[in-house]
C-alpha positions in Angstrom: 154.1 115.5 85.9 155.0 112.5 88.0 156.9 109.8 86.5 156.1 111.2 82.9 152.1 111.0 83.6 149.8 113.7 84.0 148.4 114.2 87.6 145.1 115.6 88.1 146.1 117.4 91.0 148.1 120.5 91.0 151.4 120.8 93.0 151.1 123.7 95.4 147.8 124.8 94.7 146.2 127.2 96.9 142.5 127.7 97.5 141.6 131.2 97.9 138.0 131.9 96.7 134.8 130.4 97.2 132.1 129.8 94.5 128.7 128.9 94.9 126.1 128.0 92.7 124.2 125.6 90.9 126.1 122.9 88.6 124.6 123.3 85.1 127.4 120.7 83.1 129.4 118.3 83.2 132.7 116.8 81.3 135.1 114.3 83.0 136.7 115.8 85.9 135.4 119.6 85.1 132.0 121.5 85.8 130.2 124.4 84.8 128.8 126.1 87.7 126.3 129.1 87.9 126.3 131.3 90.0 123.7 133.9 92.1 124.4 136.8 89.1 124.2 134.1 86.2 127.8 133.9 85.7 129.1 130.7 84.5 132.8 129.3 86.0 134.3 126.6 84.3 135.8 124.3 87.5 138.4 121.5 87.2 138.1 119.1 90.6 141.4 118.5 92.2 142.4 116.0 92.9 140.0 113.8 90.4 141.5 112.3 87.0 138.5 110.7 85.3 138.7 109.2 81.5 137.5 111.6 78.7 134.2 110.9 77.0 136.0 108.8 74.3 138.1 106.8 76.0 136.7 103.5 77.8 134.6 103.7 80.7 134.3 107.6 80.2 130.5 107.5 79.7 130.0 105.1 82.7 132.8 107.1 85.0 130.4 110.5 84.7 127.3 108.7 85.7 128.0 108.2 89.4 129.2 112.2 90.1 126.3 113.5 87.7 123.6 111.8 90.0 125.2 113.4 93.0 125.6 116.8 91.8 124.0 118.0 88.4 121.6 120.7 88.8 122.3 120.7 93.0 123.6 123.6 94.9 127.5 123.5 95.2 130.0 125.4 97.3 133.6 125.3 95.7 137.1 126.5 97.3 139.0 127.5 94.1 142.2 128.2 93.0 144.0 130.4 90.9 142.9 130.3 87.3 144.9 127.7 85.1 145.1 128.1 81.2 143.9 124.6 80.5 140.6 124.5 82.8 139.6 127.5 84.6 139.9 127.0 88.2 140.9 124.2 90.1 138.3 123.6 93.2 137.9 121.2 95.7 
């Protein structure tokens, strides 16, 4: 937390593994990625702080990222698992 606000970037995050797959779901700043073995990974994007769907501009903020990556292949550098939203990635 910086100045009483939650930040989207985990401090000291170490990116230790790679995940390759297809984006099959999106919610705010979190992706669901399906890998080659059909395992799903819930990944929070590092450095992104998007509004929740229920907040002002929540649905609108999702559209540009969705158009870029939904259904497409991605390669993510992932860090340690977090209790709140799976791994963090860049």
